[in-house]
ROTORNU-641923 format. One line per 3 residues: number of its first residue (from 1); their letters; for each residue x, y, z of C-alpha. Coordinates in steps of 0.02 Angstrom, whole numbers, plus 50000, padded with zeros to 5 digits. Layout:
REM residues N
NUM) a) X/Y/Z  ...
END
This chain:
REM residues 315
1) mtt) 53031/56237/56920  53189/56371/56811  53296/56302/56721
4) pat) 53469/56440/56744  53495/56536/56594  53627/56462/56457
7) tpr) 53757/56611/56434  53788/56646/56227  53951/56584/56162
10) ika) 54066/56720/56130  54159/56697/55975  54343/56761/55955
13) kqr) 54350/56894/55837  54476/56829/55719  54617/56954/55668
16) lgd) 54607/57008/55427  54778/56890/55440  54698/56740/55510
19) rif) 54509/56790/55394  54647/56778/55252  54772/56626/55307
22) sst) 54607/56508/55340  54525/56564/55150  54696/56552/55087
25) alt) 54716/56374/55155  54545/56300/55110  54567/56371/54938
28) agt) 54727/56278/54905  54652/56137/54984  54508/56126/54884
31) lil) 54604/56174/54724  54715/56006/54763  54567/55920/54768
34) avl) 54499/55990/54606  54652/55959/54484  54650/55786/54569
37) aav) 54472/55777/54507  54519/55843/54351  54641/55741/54306
40) aaf) 54551/55588/54353  54413/55610/54265  54513/55679/54092
43) llv) 54603/55524/54097  54438/55414/54128  54391/55489/53982
46) esv) 54526/55481/53876  54551/55289/53916  54326/55235/53846
49) pal) 54395/55220/53674  54555/55138/53697  54446/54995/53831
52) ted) 54305/54984/53709  54383/54985/53548  54409/54817/53437
55) pee) 54603/54786/53466  54632/54743/53303  54589/54934/53274
58) idi) 54747/55007/53366  54916/54965/53289  55010/54980/53501
61) lag) 54886/54806/53522  54941/54718/53366  54772/54607/53398
64) qpf) 54820/54589/53574  54691/54609/53738  54701/54798/53795
67) way) 54743/54673/53988  54861/54572/53899  54982/54727/53811
70) vap) 54963/54817/53987  55001/54661/54112  55191/54644/54092
73) lvf) 55195/54863/54101  55099/54825/54267  55245/54677/54319
76) gti) 55396/54793/54252  55319/54954/54372  55309/54881/54536
79) wsa) 55453/54750/54516  55560/54882/54442  55526/55004/54585
82) ala) 55513/54869/54726  55682/54829/54693  55720/54998/54686
85) llm) 55631/55025/54879  55743/54862/54940  55902/54954/54880
88) avp) 55872/55129/54934  55771/55088/55103  55895/55059/55215
91) vsi) 56040/55143/55161  55930/55307/55161  55906/55245/55349
94) gia) 56082/55234/55424  56124/55379/55318  55999/55487/55398
97) lfi) 56046/55384/55578  56218/55433/55551  56199/55625/55509
100) shy) 56061/55664/55655  56150/55523/55791  56336/55492/55754
103) apr) 56408/55615/55617  56488/55788/55710  56371/55938/55679
106) kla) 56457/56024/55554  56501/55859/55432  56310/55825/55468
109) agl) 56288/56017/55401  56377/55971/55237  56310/55807/55234
112) gyi) 56153/55862/55222  56175/55970/55095  56244/55868/54984
115) idl) 56071/55754/55002  55957/55907/54979  56071/55939/54821
118) laa) 56068/55764/54745  55878/55754/54752  55873/55909/54651
121) vps) 56003/55834/54496  55881/55817/54332  55818/55634/54317
124) vvf) 55906/55637/54124  56071/55661/54210  56010/55483/54303
127) glw) 55994/55406/54133  56148/55461/54062  56220/55409/54189
130) gan) 56128/55243/54220  56155/55197/54023  56321/55245/53993
133) vla) 56441/55201/54160  56345/55120/54271  56257/54983/54140
136) pav) 56473/54930/54064  56536/54917/54239  56414/54808/54311
139) qpf) 56405/54693/54142  56557/54591/54180  56485/54568/54385
142) ysw) 56324/54515/54283  56405/54381/54198  56481/54312/54345
145) lte) 56323/54301/54420  56255/54208/54324  56379/54083/54306
148) nlg) 56416/54039/54501  56244/54077/54558  56129/54048/54373
151) wip) 56017/53910/54494  55931/54053/54594  55809/54095/54470
154) lfa) 55858/54269/54504  56005/54249/54414  55961/54140/54303
157) ppa) 56047/54161/54123  56116/54227/54000  56171/54379/54054
160) sgt) 56140/54525/53960  56282/54594/53858  56252/54788/53860
163) grt) 56208/54789/54049  56035/54890/54024  55920/54754/54113
166) ilt) 55796/54786/54262  55909/54779/54394  56017/54905/54327
169) aai) 55836/55013/54301  55813/54977/54500  55997/55021/54534
172) vla) 55951/55208/54464  55787/55218/54518  55863/55181/54694
175) vmv) 55999/55317/54702  55859/55448/54622  55733/55423/54769
178) lpi) 55884/55397/54894  55885/55593/54933  55703/55585/54988
181) ita) 55715/55450/55089  55843/55533/55182  55815/55703/55203
184) ltr) 55621/55646/55274  55692/55513/55376  55840/55633/55454
187) evf) 55688/55756/55501  55614/55644/55585  55733/55582/55675
190) lqt) 55797/55754/55739  55596/55768/55813  55631/55626/55929
193) pvl) 55582/55704/56091  55767/55734/56179  55684/55665/56333
196) hee) 55646/55489/56263  55811/55459/56206  55914/55554/56376
199) aal) 55793/55412/56467  55869/55271/56376  56045/55324/56382
202) alg) 56030/55339/56585  55960/55163/56595  56137/55106/56548
205) atr) 56059/55075/56342  56198/55112/56224  56192/55239/56090
208) wem) 56122/55097/55959  56007/55021/56089  55941/55182/56128
211) irt) 55925/55215/55942  55852/55055/55924  55733/55083/56085
214) avl) 55709/55235/56082  55731/55333/55891  55674/55196/55769
217) pfg) 55516/55149/55847  55458/55338/55855  55515/55375/55664
220) rpg) 55408/55235/55600  55274/55332/55524  55406/55468/55468
223) iis) 55504/55312/55370  55335/55236/55288  55291/55395/55223
226) asm) 55452/55441/55173  55460/55264/55091  55303/55269/54996
229) lgl) 55361/55448/54915  55520/55361/54847  55393/55225/54807
232) gra) 55292/55354/54707  55443/55412/54615  55497/55268/54565
235) lge) 55334/55202/54498  55307/55365/54399  55473/55396/54360
238) tma) 55517/55390/54163  55654/55474/54071  55796/55366/54171
241) vam) 55707/55209/54155  55686/55252/53974  55863/55269/53947
244) vls) 55938/55138/54045  55824/54992/54026  55811/54865/53864
247) asg) 55625/54826/53861  55584/54697/53774  55385/54650/53849
250) git) 55348/54485/53958  55341/54429/54120  55465/54382/54224
253) fal) 55580/54405/54369  55749/54381/54303  55855/54517/54358
256) lts) 56002/54483/54189  55941/54445/54065  55895/54551/53885
259) snp) 55744/54502/53890  55688/54617/54032  55462/54685/54057
262) gti) 55430/54867/54047  55382/55001/54139  55236/55117/54106
265) aan) 55308/55269/54119  55437/55240/53968  55324/55155/53885
268) ial) 55207/55295/53860  55391/55420/53857  55435/55321/53695
271) rfp) 55280/55292/53603  55170/55455/53617  55270/55554/53518
274) eaf) 55225/55460/53374  55052/55399/53426  54896/55460/53348
277) gln) 54711/55434/53363  54678/55273/53460  54840/55225/53488
280) tnl) 54843/55406/53626  54719/55318/53733  54797/55176/53719
283) lia) 54924/55250/53818  54819/55401/53902  54716/55229/53964
286) tgl) 54892/55141/54020  54930/55301/54124  54779/55296/54194
289) ilf) 54848/55134/54268  54991/55188/54332  54882/55327/54405
292) ait) 54751/55201/54506  54930/55073/54561  54992/55266/54643
295) lvv) 54849/55313/54719  54801/55153/54789  54994/55152/54873
298) nmi) 54958/55307/54956  54808/55254/55025  54873/55101/55089
301) arw) 55030/55169/55183  54913/55326/55247  54824/55166/55351
304) iig) 54987/55104/55370  55038/55272/55481  54877/55303/55546
307) rrk) 54889/55108/55662  55055/55187/55697  54988/55352/55742
310) efs) 54924/55336/55942  55097/55283/55961  55215/55411/55887
313) gan) 55094/55567/55871  55100/55550/55694  54971/55620/55583
END
């Protein structure tokens, strides 16, 4: 019995431009992984002395264990970023929906430009605004909250006399991440298939019902991605938090008192200029913790998006 001869597969000849582009893309992707690995290796190597040395030999630790020192900073970092995301995401989605589905075209173009411009404002400007304008303005409101709603643990008295609390820092962070989340979700909403929107409207749905049944489900992976990018910005923000927050250490959920947990990035920025020897290694070790937190957050975001991929076609 004879078997039919298999015809050899003919490979398409790549043009020079295709080869250059594919090589450049491969090099860029490999370079990103190499830089990430180099940063992780540097943090690990430089952190070992601080993790293995006697805490009595490190001035910043003042004799306490490393984890007792870094725990309030980890809590403050996650707590402030979570508060900022809680405030920024609903507002960002509302602005993005207004630009993409409600506003007239000329107004939408102007608002989109303003949002993109807001993302380019330096962190120091936000810090100055938060410390010199926002904090004094909200301090009377904080006092009112502690007097009337002090039975709620989040608003426990006494109120800070300066207004430079963890809530003020979270508001500044929310304003900073607002343009990032808004710009990304706006582009995702604009990519919603027109046939989906027209089908919902043809079935008698109102504009809000069309958005709720067609636009938001399609854009959910994009919303998650934008939120995680905003969370990454909030977790790693340095100067604005250092200028606004009056940190005293400790772990507390109270939002309005003068006893506020610090953040890892702000603590590094404030202490690094005067650090030397093992103190520098200690600050690098806290940076390694922040690196790990950011990595875990991004991994969780990719997992969530992957679960929704089959519905929306996102990748």
